N, C-alpha and C positions, 0 to 999 in steps of 0.2 A: 620901380619896386626895389627894395633893398632887403637882403636876407639877414635875419637875426641869429643869435647864438643857437637857437633850437635847430634850425636847418643845417647849420655848420656841424652840430653834433650828429645829426642824422646822416649827413654826407660822410662824416668820419666813420660812423658805424658801417655804412655800406662799403666803404673803401677797405676797412679792416676785414670785414666779413668775406669779401671777395679775394683778399689775399689768402685767407685761411681756406677758402673753398674754391673749387677750380673753375668758376665761371666769372666772367668779367663784370665790372660795374660801369656805370655811366660816368664819363668824364669828357669834358669838351675836347674834341679832337681825338678822343680815344674810342672806347667801345661803350655802347649804350645799353639801356634796359637792364639796370642793376638787379631788379628783382629776379631775373633769370639765373642769378648766382645762388639762389636759395631753393633747394629741393624741399618742397613742403612736406614730404613723407617723414614721419618720425622714425620709421624703420631705417630709412636711408641716413637721416641726420644722426641718429644714435651710433651708426656704424661709420661715421665720417664720410658718408656718401660712397663707401666701397660696396656698391650693390649692383654693378653692371652685369655680373654673371648670375645673379639670383633670378629665379623664374617662378612663374605661377602665382604671382602676387599682384594686387591692384597697384602697388607702388611702381610697377614696371612702366606705367604710363609716364612717370616722371624720370625714371632711372635708365631704362633701356627697353624700347618697344619690342625687342626680340623676346623678352621674357613673357610677353602676352601669348606667345605660341603654346605655352603650357598651362593656360588658364583652364581650370576645371569647374568653375561655377561662377555665376553672376555675382557681382559685389558692388555695393554702393558705399562710398567712404566720404565722410565730412572731415575736413582738416582745418585746424586753427593754429596760427603762429603768432606769438608775441615777441617782438624784438626789443623795442623801447616802450616807454610809457604811451607814446602816441603813434607807434608803428605796429600795425597788426596786418595779418594776411589770412584770407580764407580761401579754401579750395573745395571743390566738389568733383569727385571722379566716379566713373561707372565703367566696369569691365564685364565682358561676356565672352564665353567660349564659342567657337565655331567648329565644324567637323575637322578642319585642318589647322586650327590655331585659335586666335582670339583677337578681340578688338576692344578699344577703350576710348573714352572721351573725358576731358577734364576742363574745368574753368577755374581760373584763379584770379584773385583780386587783392592787391595790397594797398592800404591807405596810410597816408602820412599826415597826421594832424599836428596841431600846435604850431604851425608856421605862420607867423604874423605877416600880414600884407602891409607894407609901409610905403608911403608916398612922400615926396619932397613937398614941404609947405613953405613957399616963398615968404609968407607973412610971419613965420615963426622967428623969434629972436634967438640969438646965440649963433654958434658955429658947429660945423660937423654934424654928428648924429642927432643933435638937439633940434635940427631943422626937419627931421623926418617924423611923421605921425602915423600911428597905426590906423588902418581902415578895414578891419576884419581879418580873415584868415585866407591863406592861399589854398586853393583846391589842388591837392597833389595826390597821385596814386598811379597804380599800374594794373593792367588787366591782361589776361592771356586766355585764349581758347585753343584747345588742341584736340586732334583726332589721331589715334594711333592704331596700328595693325601689326600683328605678329603671326608668322606662319612657319610650320615645320617643313623644311626642305627634304630632310631624310630623318631616320630614326634618331640620329644624334645631333643634327644641325638644324638651327632655327635662325630666322632673320626677322627684322621688323623695321617699320618706318613710322614717323610722325610728321604731321603738318601742323604748324602753330601760327596763330596770328596774335601779335603782342602790341600793346599800346602803352606809352608812358605819357602822363599828363602832369604839367606844372603850370598852375594858374590858367591862362588862356592859350598856352602853347601845348602841342602834343606831337608825338612821334609814333608812327605805325610801321611795323616790320612783319614780313612773312618769313618764317623760318622752317627748317626741316631737320629731322634727326634720322639716322640710319644705324642699325646695330645688328650684331650677330652673337649667338651663343653656341658653343660646341661642347658636347659631352664627351670627355675622354674615356671615362669609365664610371662606375657607380659612385665614386668619390669625387672625382676631379672634373671641373669644367673650366673653360676659358671663354672670355668674351671681349668684344670690341665695340666701340661706339664713336661715331662722329656726330656732334651735337651743335645745334644753333647755326646751321649753314643757311644763309639767306641774303636778302637784299640789303644794301646799305641803309642806315638809319639817319634821317635828317631831323635834327632837333634844333628849332629856331633857325639859325644861320649855319650851324655846324653839321657836317655830314661825317659819319663814322661807320666803320665796318660792323657787320653782325658779330656777336660774341661767340665765335667758333671755338670748339674744343674737341680734342681727340683723347679717348681713354682706352686703355687695355687692362684686362683683369684676369686674375687667376683665383679660382674658388675651390675650396676643399671642404667636404663634409666628412671629417675623420671619424666621428661617432654620430649615432642617431641624435644625440643631445648637444653636439658641438659642431659649429661650422665657422669658417673664417674666409675672408677675401682680401686680397692685396691688389690695389689699383695703381696705375701710373697714368698721369695725364699731361697734356701739352697744349699750350695756348700760344698763338703767334706773338702776343704782347708781353709774355713773361717767361721766366725760367720754368723748366719742368718741375713737377711735384709728384707726391704720392700720398696714398691714404690706406689705412689698414683697419679692418673692422672684424669683430668677433660677435657671435651669438651663442648663448647657452640656453637650452630649453629644459623644461620639466614637464613630462607627459604631454607635450605639445599644447599645454594650457598656460604656461607662464614662461616668459622670455626675459633674459638679461643681456643687454647689448652694450658694447663699448667700442671706441675707435680713436684713431689719432691721424691728424693731417700734418704732413711735413711739407714745408716750403722754405727755401733758402732765404726768402725775403720776408719771412714772418715778422710782424711788428712785435716789439717787446711789451707785452701786456701781462706778463707774469708766467709762472711755471705751468699753469693750467692751459695756456694758450695752445689750441690745436686738439685738446682732449674733448671727446664727446661721450655721452652715455645715455642710456634709456632703458625702459622696461616695456613689456607687452603682456596682455592677458587675452585668453580666448575662453569663451563660455558658450558652447554650442555654436550657433551661427553668428554670434556677436563677437566683436573684437575691439580692443582698445590698445593704443600704443602711445608712448610718451617719450620725448627726448629733450635733453637740455644741453646747451653749448655755452660754457663759460667764456666770456670775452673781457676779462680783467676789469678795468675801470669803467668800461662801457656797459657792464651788466651781464645778464644771462639771456640767451635766446631760448624760449620754450616752444615746443611743438607737440600737439596732441591730435589724435584722430580717433574717430569711431567708425567702425565698419560693420556692414551687415551682408552676409552671404546668403543667397537664396537660389532656388531653381534647380538645385542638384547638378549633376554632371551630364555632359553630352554623351551619347552612346559610345563614341570612340575615345573618350577621354581616359578611361582607366588603363586600357592596354597601351595606348600610344604615348601618354604623358607621364604617368607616375614614375617610370624608371629614371627619368631625368630630374626629378624633384630632390 
């Protein structure tokens, strides 16, 4: 099999995306499971993934399981991401409160289409690439299943953990990995919170004949809600395979029904894709128990990554949720 320009473009996109955002991509001899570099939540994406210290939202399943400790109602969310013409991702998440915290589950799938499967034809005339013929398309995609739990340790302190099983498939080859996350969130006062997260700690990944470490990442965050309608968060992150980086995100709200979000990711090794590289933005709307969030991430010549989600909250609050959780939101 030989790869054509389509797969080269997709590999370039994943490489650039994981330079801009803090989880690694697949590369031979490097770190695998590139789709783990993409938080599917539009809330997180619009804020440049600076959401480690946010709590009480379904996106905590993807950002920091400690945030589930402040879950106040059950919620189902459907998420869709479009990266390139033939690269899409879908996720489904569910979160639910418990007397001392909350739990959540998520399943994600990313498909990569338009990759031609080519084989060498010894009977073909000519030289080089003219002797390869197309024979259908390569089956390529990634899947992940996760189970998360968050619990309040004290009035101000919460912790959480996630277990994930991820698989990457390319043609008839696949790699499977078991990963874990652990995070904390601490409420300093009614405005300030700090958070920490270690993500994607797990077994080595063997893809074809190459074995690579799991895409581990450490994040630290400072969060402030300076006004009822304005909040911001600053994150720093570290990966063993690259230089440290940071991200900053803000959110402004109107009557808790409309939200405007923006963010910026800084990395010293960012590729030169234009002035907008690293900038993120998005909007959100709430109407009763229904919610919609959207984010877009410009990537220069590679295009724009779009993410959208629809969520439905139901079931009301647990008996202990009002007194124990609302002060930290």
